[in-house]
N, C-alpha and C positions, 0 to 999 in steps of 0.2 A: 099411543102412550109412550112417553119419553122414558129413557133409562133412569131408574131411581137414583137420586143424589147420594153420593158416597160421603157420609158425614166424616169430617176430619177432626180429630182431636187437635188442640192447639200445638202440641209438641210433636206432631207427626211431620217430619221434614220433607218427605218425598212427594210433594205435590208436583203436578205436571202442567204444561201449558201448550197452547197452540198460538201461532202467529199467522194471521191471514193478511197478506199484503202483496200486491201485484208487482211492486217495484223491488227487484232483488237487492239493490243497494240500501234502500230504506229498511227492508226486512232484516238484512244483516246487521244494520245499525241498531235496530230495536232489540234483536237477539243479544247483541253484545251488551247493551245497556241493562237488559234484564239479567244476564249472568252476573254482571257487576253488583247489581242491587240485591240479588237473591241467589247467592252462591250455592245454597242447599237445594235449590229447585232441581227437580229431576229432569225427565225428558222434555225437550221443546220440539214439537213437530211444526212443520211449516207448510203453508198452502199459498198458492199463487192466485186463487180466485175463490169465490163463495162456494162453488160446487165442490172443489177439493176440500175446503174447510168442513163442509157438512159430512163428507165421507170420512175424514180423519177424526171428527168428533165421534162418529158412530164407532170407528175402529179403536181409537186410542182413549176415549173418554177423559179428556184433559179436565183439570179442575178449574182452569181459567183460560178464556179465549180472548186474545187481543185481535179485534176485528176492524180492519180498515173499512170505513163507511162506504167509500167509493171503490168498488172492485168490479172486474168484468164477470160475466155470467150471472152471478148473484151478488148483491151488495152485502155489506156488513149488517145492514138493517134486516135484510132478508134472512141471513144466517141466524141472527139473534132471535128473530121471530120463529124460526123453524126448530131451534134446539130445545124449546119447551123447558127451560129451567134446568138443563142438564149440566151446566157449568156457569161459573161467574163470568161476566162480560166486562171487558174494557174496550171502549171505542177508540180507534186511532183515526185522526182526521187532521186535515190542513185548514179546516173551516171552523172558525170560532163559534158561529151561531149554533152548530151542532153540539160542540163541546159544552158550551154554557148550558144549553137545554138539558143535556144528559147529566151534567154535574149537579144542576139545581134539583134534579129529581132525588139525589142523594142515594140512589140504589146502585148506580154504576159509576165507574170512573172513566177518565179519558186521558189520552196522550196526544199532544199536538205535534205535528210534523213541521220541521225536522225535530227528531226526538232528543230532548235534553235529559241528561243523567239525573239532574235534581228532581225533575218531574217524575221520572220512572221510579226513583227511590220512594217518593211520597205515595205513588200509586201502589207499589209493592207492599208497603206497610199497611195500607188500608185493606188490600186484598187478603193478605195473610190473616188479618184480624177477622175477616168474614168467612174463612174457609170452614170453620166449625158449624156454620149455619147454611141452610139451603139457599141457592141463588134466589134473588127476589123476582117477583112477577113484573115483567117489563112491558106488559100489554099496553098500559096507558101511555107510557113513555114513547113506545114505538109508534103508536097512533099519532101522537103529537108531532114527532119528528117527520112522519110521513106527510102530515098536513102542511108542514113548512116547505116541503118540496126540496128538490135538489138545488144546490148552489148554482148560480149562473154558469153556463157552460164556458170553459176556458177558451181563450183566443185560439183560433185555428189557422188564420191567415193574416199576413201583414202586407200592407201596400207600402212599398218603399221605393226610394229614388236611387237609381244606379246611373250616375251622370245625368243626362237629359231624358233618360228612359224611366218610366214608372212600371214597376213589376209587382206581381203577387208572389209572396214567399210563404211556403207552408211553415208554420211554427215548428213542426217536428224536424224540419231540415236545418234549423238554426243551431249552430254550435254554441255561440254565446252572444250576448248583447253587452255593449259598453258605451257609457256616456262619453260624448265627444263634443266639447263646446256647447252649443245650443241644441245639438242633435243627439240621437242615440244611434250608434253603429250596429248594424245587423250583420253578423258574420256567419256565413255558411261554409261548407268545405271548399267551395270553388270561388266564392266572391264575397264582397262587402257592399252593403248599401246603407242608406241613411233614412231615418224617420225622425219626426219632430216630437214624438211623445217622450216625456221624461221617464227615466228609469223607474222611479217610484210608482208612477201611474201604470207603467207597463207591467211591472211585477204583480200588481193587484189583478191583472187580467189573465195572467199565465196560469197554467196547471202547476201548482206548487208541489205536486208529487214528482214532476218531471224537471222543473227548473228551480235552482237554488240561487239566492243572492249570495255572493262570496266576497263582495266589496261594495262600498256605497255606489260605485260606478260600474259594477259588473254583475251579470246574471249568466249562469252557465247551464247548459242542458246536461243533465246527469248521464244521459245515454251517450254523450259525446266524450265522456271521460275515459281515458285509457288507464290511468293510475294516479294516485296521490302520494307524493313524497314530502319530505320536510327539508327546508334549506338550513343554512348555518344559524339562522335566528330561531329555528324550530317552528317556523311557520309553514303551513301546508302549501305545496306548489302542485298545480294540476298539469299533467301531460294529457294532451288531447289526442283522439284517435285520428283525426283527419286534418289537423292544422299543426304547423311547426312551432308556433309560439306557445309559451307556457303562461299559465294564469296563477298569480299569487293570491292566496286567500288572506284577507285582512284579519287582524286579531279579533275584531268584533264578531266575525263569522267562523273563526277557526274551530270552535267547539263542535260544529257540525261534522267535522272529519276526525274526531277523536275515536280511536279504536273502532273502526268500521266493522 
């Protein structure tokens, strides 16, 4: 038996939230966006995986849970299924097919990664309007999402040319990818190699929780970032952990690095 739903009057300001997301940078960004859009929100607790999320829901009884669909140990779908209507749910995903299915249901909301402040503001407005009512039954929705299956597994290995030598490079070892003439340069901490796949096609195959496009010609591994600063034009500039060069974020993608 789940914990009874705490009915909120519309004027009660101190609702609480949980964010379950395994990428620290994305978790921090969502928390920042949430604070901006909902300044009167009370405590925000954070989980790195589904197991932690379930424990914190039992302990803290948040009013809304932002659940990354793809998490280690237990997925966001597993968590939503297990909490038995104890809090409202917002799915967080990089995959449109999940988001559209959830949104069409009308019972839950979604946030696409990377998190845009405008989207979070819309979600917060809808969640606040629902706090006075019990969370909806998500059984049918979760069954449909489970039937759709997980998105295709992201690319794990790349076969690239290093001079006259062909080698296999683990995607997790890549610092960044950059378009170069008719090729894409694959940059690791120790070396550079070339592949013929265009940046756009490559990005569709990567884990978009771990890799962000920062320029029409550049994709960076979030785990390879040491810090993000701003130059004299107020554009984000990325310092890497294992490479001396710096990467400039174009204006098109600069919103991803606002107030992390």
